[in-house]
N, C-alpha and C positions, 0 to 999 in steps of 0.2 A: 646673569649674560644677556644680553639683548639678543634676540632673536627674528633673524630674516629668514622669508621665503623666496627663494630664487626659483622661477619657472622656467625652464626650456621648452618653448612649443615644437611641437614635430609629428610625424607618424612614425610607432609604432612598426618596424618588421624590417625585413633585411632588404626587400626591393625600394624602401623608401631611406636607406642609409645612406647618407652623403648628399641626399639630394639639395637644392636650394632650401625648399622649406623648411629644411630639417636644420635650419642653421642654429635656431635656440638649442636644439640638441647637441647641437658642435659645440655652442659655448658651456655648458654646464658638464657635458664628458670630459673637457679639457682642467675646467676647474677641478671637478673629480679626480684626476688623474694626474693632477701635477699635485694635488694636495694627500694622494693615497687612499683615496677615500671609493668602498665600492659600494653598489647598488644592489639593491633586495626590491624584488616585487611588491607591491604591497597595494594595497585599495586603491584604485584608480589611477596609480603612477608607480616608476623606481622612483625609490628614493634613497638619497645616500644626507652626512651631513659631512660639514669641514667647519673648522673651527680657523679664527684669523682675528688674532688683535683683541680679543677677551670679548669677539662675537661667534654666535652660533649661527651659520648658515645652511638651513635645509634646503637642498636641493631637490626639485622632481624633474620627473618627463612622463607627463600626463599617456595613459595608455588607451585612452579613451579616444583616440582620433582627434584630428587638429578641430574638426566643426563642435567638438563637445567637451574644449577644453575646460571651460567654464566648472565642469562638475567635478572636473578633478582640484581646480583650484578654489572653490569653495568649499569642500571636504578637508583639504590640508591647512586650509588657514581656520579652520574651525579644528581640528584635530592638533594644531601646533598651538592654537590659540595668537596668532599673526595677529597684529595693528596692519589695516591696508596702508598706512604708510610705510611700514616695511616689508611691503611687496613688491617686486620688482620681475617686470614679465620680461623674457627675451625672445623677440621673432625675427623673420624675415620679411624682407621689405624690397618690391619691386620699387619703387619710387625713389631709391637712392643706389649710386652706381655702386658697383661692388668697391667691399675696404670701406665703406664709409659707415660712421655710427652714427647715431643721433638717440638720445635722451630725454625722455619728456614725463612730465609728472602726472598727465592727464591729456584727454585728447579721444577724437573719435578713432573708429576700428580703422578708420580709411580703407573698407573695403575687404581687412585679412580675416576670412570665417571666427579662425584663434579668437582674435579680440572682441570681436563680434557676440560671441558667446561667454565670455568672461565678464564680458559691461553685463551681458542681459542676467547672467548669471548673481552677481554683486548690486547689480542694481545700480550701478557709478561707472562712470568715463574717468573716476580721479583716482587711479593707481599709475602707479610708475611702469613703463614701458622703455624696453631696450632694442630700436630697432637696428637689423644689420642689413645695409645694404647688399643686393643682388642680382640688382641692372634688372633691364627688363628688354631685352634686344630679341625679343620675338613678333611674329606676324602677327596680322588681326585671325582671333580666334586660335591662338597659342600658348594662352596665359598657361593654363593648366597644364600644358606638357613642360614648358619652360621651367617653373616652380618647381615639376617634379624628376624634373632632369638633374645630372650632376654636373657642377662646373667643371670647365678645362683649362689648360695653359692657364695664361696671364689671370683670367676672370677666378680661378681657382685660387692661383695667388695672393690675389685682393683680399679674397674672402678669409681665406686661413689667415692671415694676418689681420682681417676686421676682429677673427673669433680672438686670438692673443690681448687688442686692445678692447675686447669686450671685457675679457676677463678682468681686466685690470679695474675697467670700468664698476665693474660689479663691487670688487673689494671697497672699491671709493666710496660707492653709495652706502653701504655695511659701514665704515667707519666714520666717513666726514656728511654724509648726506649726502639727498637726491640732485642740491642746489650744487654744493662743489663740482659735484663730478658731472655733471652736465657744463660747469664752465672750464672744468680741464680737458674732458674726454667728446665734448661736440666736437669731432672737426673731420676735415675731408680726408682723404687716404691718406696715410704719414708716409714719406721718402723714407728709405733705409738708411742710418747712418753713414754706413761703406759707400752706398751709393752718390750720399753727398759727398764724404769726401774725396770721392776717385772724381769727380766735375771741377 
């Protein structure tokens, strides 16, 4: 059975729950909930697993905090004997508008501390990452407060929709591969069918 390591990035603790920076946690939490999987606190991460179409998806939420995410990723790749091509890291991205998701097979950290630490720990940029857009409507010097803040209103609705879309993307990645997942799911925010039908 093929095995995949799906890493949602975020910060542990109630004060960080639901914040923009925890978009990665939101996706793996939603996947676990949908598949009735339960988290256990293990070394460097909360861990659970789901089974889908003959694949095993190991889901983790690092407990190392964002800036040391690489420590957890490296440990669990070794523990689960996961190939680099079967690793997918899910992160928030201020460069994308809320509701937008983008998968890439490699690339720079783009200033994201979690990705930067993973790159350093693995010694490569060649791993898949799925970015969840959270927007960048903050003033000069306001980035930290923004990403550690909780979205509201329309932004919250768009991010919640992106989380649902990201779940589909993760399952597509595991069953059909990164190229297919990118071709199908790298889109701008989707308009809900009911709104389209009414217009």
